[in-house]
C-alpha positions as a Python dict, from the first residue, in 0.01 Angstrom:
ca = {
    (1, 'M'): (0, 0, 0),
    (2, 'S'): (237, 160, -246),
    (3, 'A'): (602, 70, -279),
    (4, 'V'): (690, 424, -387),
    (5, 'A'): (985, 638, -290),
    (6, 'A'): (1106, 966, -434),
    (7, 'S'): (1474, 998, -525),
    (8, 'P'): (1631, 1299, -355),
    (9, 'L'): (1827, 1376, -672),
    (10, 'A'): (1566, 1362, -943),
    (11, 'G'): (1220, 1308, -797),
    (12, 'L'): (1211, 958, -944),
    (13, 'R'): (968, 694, -832),
    (14, 'L'): (1032, 329, -763),
    (15, 'R'): (836, 43, -917),
    (16, 'A'): (522, -81, -752),
    (17, 'L'): (321, -398, -742),
    (18, 'R'): (228, -585, -1058),
    (19, 'R'): (-149, -611, -1033),
    (20, 'R'): (-336, -689, -1351),
    (21, 'D'): (-681, -792, -1234),
    (22, 'G'): (-934, -584, -1424),
    (23, 'R'): (-663, -383, -1597),
    (24, 'P'): (-799, -419, -1956),
    (25, 'G'): (-1124, -256, -1839),
    (26, 'V'): (-928, 32, -1684),
    (27, 'L'): (-712, 69, -1995),
    (28, 'R'): (-1016, 93, -2223),
    (29, 'Q'): (-1129, 405, -2035),
    (30, 'L'): (-805, 596, -2099),
    (31, 'P'): (-778, 797, -2424),
    (32, 'L'): (-435, 649, -2501),
    (33, 'F'): (-583, 300, -2523),
    (34, 'R'): (-943, 365, -2625),
    (35, 'G'): (-1044, 157, -2927),
    (36, 'L'): (-757, -93, -2902),
    (37, 'D'): (-851, -453, -2972),
    (38, 'S'): (-840, -715, -2695),
    (39, 'R'): (-500, -847, -2805),
    (40, 'A'): (-337, -502, -2789),
    (41, 'L'): (-502, -430, -2451),
    (42, 'A'): (-369, -760, -2314),
    (43, 'R'): (-22, -663, -2439),
    (44, 'V'): (-43, -327, -2260),
    (45, 'A'): (-177, -489, -1942),
    (46, 'A'): (117, -730, -1942),
    (47, 'I'): (378, -453, -1939),
    (48, 'T'): (225, -207, -1692),
    (49, 'S'): (240, -196, -1313),
    (50, 'D'): (0, -26, -1073),
    (51, 'D'): (117, 237, -829),
    (52, 'N'): (-28, 501, -600),
    (53, 'A'): (91, 851, -516),
    (54, 'T'): (-4, 1073, -225),
    (55, 'A'): (-93, 1442, -251),
    (56, 'G'): (223, 1651, -258),
    (57, 'E'): (443, 1375, -398),
    (58, 'V'): (677, 1470, -682),
    (59, 'L'): (611, 1244, -980),
    (60, 'C'): (873, 1397, -1213),
    (61, 'R'): (1127, 1672, -1150),
    (62, 'E'): (1234, 1927, -1411),
    (63, 'G'): (1600, 1869, -1491),
    (64, 'G'): (1591, 1517, -1343),
    (65, 'H'): (1615, 1196, -1540),
    (66, 'S'): (1301, 987, -1509),
    (67, 'K'): (1332, 612, -1514),
    (68, 'Q'): (959, 553, -1557),
    (69, 'F'): (664, 654, -1770),
    (70, 'L'): (368, 739, -1545),
    (71, 'L'): (11, 732, -1677),
    (72, 'I'): (-261, 882, -1457),
    (73, 'V'): (-559, 652, -1399),
    (74, 'E'): (-720, 843, -1108),
    (75, 'G'): (-644, 1172, -938),
    (76, 'Y'): (-486, 1501, -1040),
    (77, 'A'): (-139, 1653, -1060),
    (78, 'A'): (-11, 2004, -1130),
    (79, 'T'): (271, 2113, -1356),
    (80, 'A'): (403, 2435, -1501),
    (81, 'C'): (572, 2492, -1833),
    (82, 'A'): (659, 2823, -1999),
    (83, 'G'): (508, 3001, -1699),
    (84, 'Q'): (169, 2838, -1752),
    (85, 'S'): (21, 2609, -1485),
    (86, 'T'): (-162, 2300, -1602),
    (87, 'M'): (-366, 2034, -1424),
    (88, 'L'): (-311, 1676, -1534),
    (89, 'G'): (-579, 1413, -1481),
    (90, 'P'): (-688, 1067, -1592),
    (91, 'G'): (-530, 982, -1926),
    (92, 'D'): (-244, 1232, -1893),
    (93, 'F'): (114, 1117, -1844),
    (94, 'C'): (465, 1226, -1746),
    (95, 'G'): (819, 1094, -1743),
    (96, 'E'): (831, 1039, -2118),
    (97, 'A'): (1088, 1309, -2203),
    (98, 'S'): (1384, 1126, -2047),
    (99, 'L'): (1269, 794, -2189),
    (100, 'I'): (1236, 929, -2543),
    (101, 'D'): (1568, 1111, -2582),
    (102, 'G'): (1771, 1046, -2267),
    (103, 'G'): (1767, 1416, -2175),
    (104, 'P'): (1633, 1575, -1858),
    (105, 'E'): (1265, 1610, -1779),
    (106, 'L'): (1109, 1933, -1903),
    (107, 'R'): (870, 1992, -1612),
    (108, 'T'): (806, 1912, -1250),
    (109, 'V'): (481, 1724, -1188),
    (110, 'I'): (335, 1714, -835),
    (111, 'A'): (38, 1504, -720),
    (112, 'M'): (-241, 1733, -599),
    (113, 'T'): (-470, 1450, -483),
    (114, 'P'): (-419, 1083, -405),
    (115, 'M'): (-351, 915, -738),
    (116, 'R'): (-358, 577, -908),
    (117, 'L'): (-93, 540, -1178),
    (118, 'L'): (20, 290, -1436),
    (119, 'V'): (399, 264, -1446),
    (120, 'L'): (633, 149, -1722),
    (121, 'T'): (1013, 103, -1720),
    (122, 'P'): (1216, 228, -2017),
    (123, 'A'): (1201, -116, -2183),
    (124, 'E'): (825, -140, -2122),
    (125, 'F'): (777, 213, -2259),
    (126, 'A'): (968, 112, -2574),
    (127, 'A'): (739, -192, -2610),
    (128, 'L'): (435, 35, -2561),
    (129, 'T'): (547, 270, -2840),
    (130, 'D'): (587, -32, -3070),
    (131, 'I'): (209, -77, -3064),
    (132, 'P'): (121, 139, -3369),
    (133, 'A'): (-205, 291, -3242),
    (134, 'V'): (-52, 373, -2903),
    (135, 'G'): (267, 516, -3052),
    (136, 'R'): (57, 741, -3275),
    (137, 'R'): (-158, 863, -2983),
    (138, 'L'): (151, 936, -2773),
    (139, 'L'): (296, 1137, -3061),
    (140, 'E'): (-31, 1333, -3096),
    (141, 'A'): (-46, 1407, -2721),
    (142, 'I'): (316, 1523, -2709),
    (143, 'H'): (262, 1740, -3018),
    (144, 'C'): (-48, 1893, -2857),
    (145, 'R'): (166, 1988, -2555),
    (146, 'L'): (426, 2141, -2786),
    (147, 'R'): (161, 2355, -2957),
    (148, 'A'): (24, 2471, -2619),
    (149, 'T'): (373, 2563, -2499),
    (150, 'D'): (444, 2746, -2824),
    (151, 'A'): (118, 2941, -2792),
    (152, 'A'): (201, 3032, -2430),
    (153, 'L'): (546, 3154, -2528),
    (154, 'K'): (405, 3364, -2813),
    (155, 'A'): (141, 3514, -2582),
    (156, 'N'): (405, 3607, -2320),
    (157, 'P'): (719, 3705, -2514),
}
């Protein structure tokens, strides 16, 4: 059972259970961690928590200030940015905008199906970005989103 609650002000989620059994195997399947050595995977497993979300639950709210980085392990969520709807699935993430620069979240993300998530606090997210291969992959994923948003804006001036 999940220990999740949404904040009425910002759509924030509370921390869940720390459950690490089998986590390195799960991590290996996610693009963000694919190819990491056993030591790096163990480091990631040590700083992540498991959580679940129900369909319809707000994971992040545009304009809110997230207190967690959420990485999708199972299930799907929907988001819209620059008027373009996007489905997020295993390997995608949200909540990083507030953690990176302290500003508000750029998009609302809503669970469309039951979901399994990995959750990191701001300090854990900072530790995650200190792992060179992971920090690089996060940068690439965020840049890919930026390019997609730019293309959408140019297509719909």
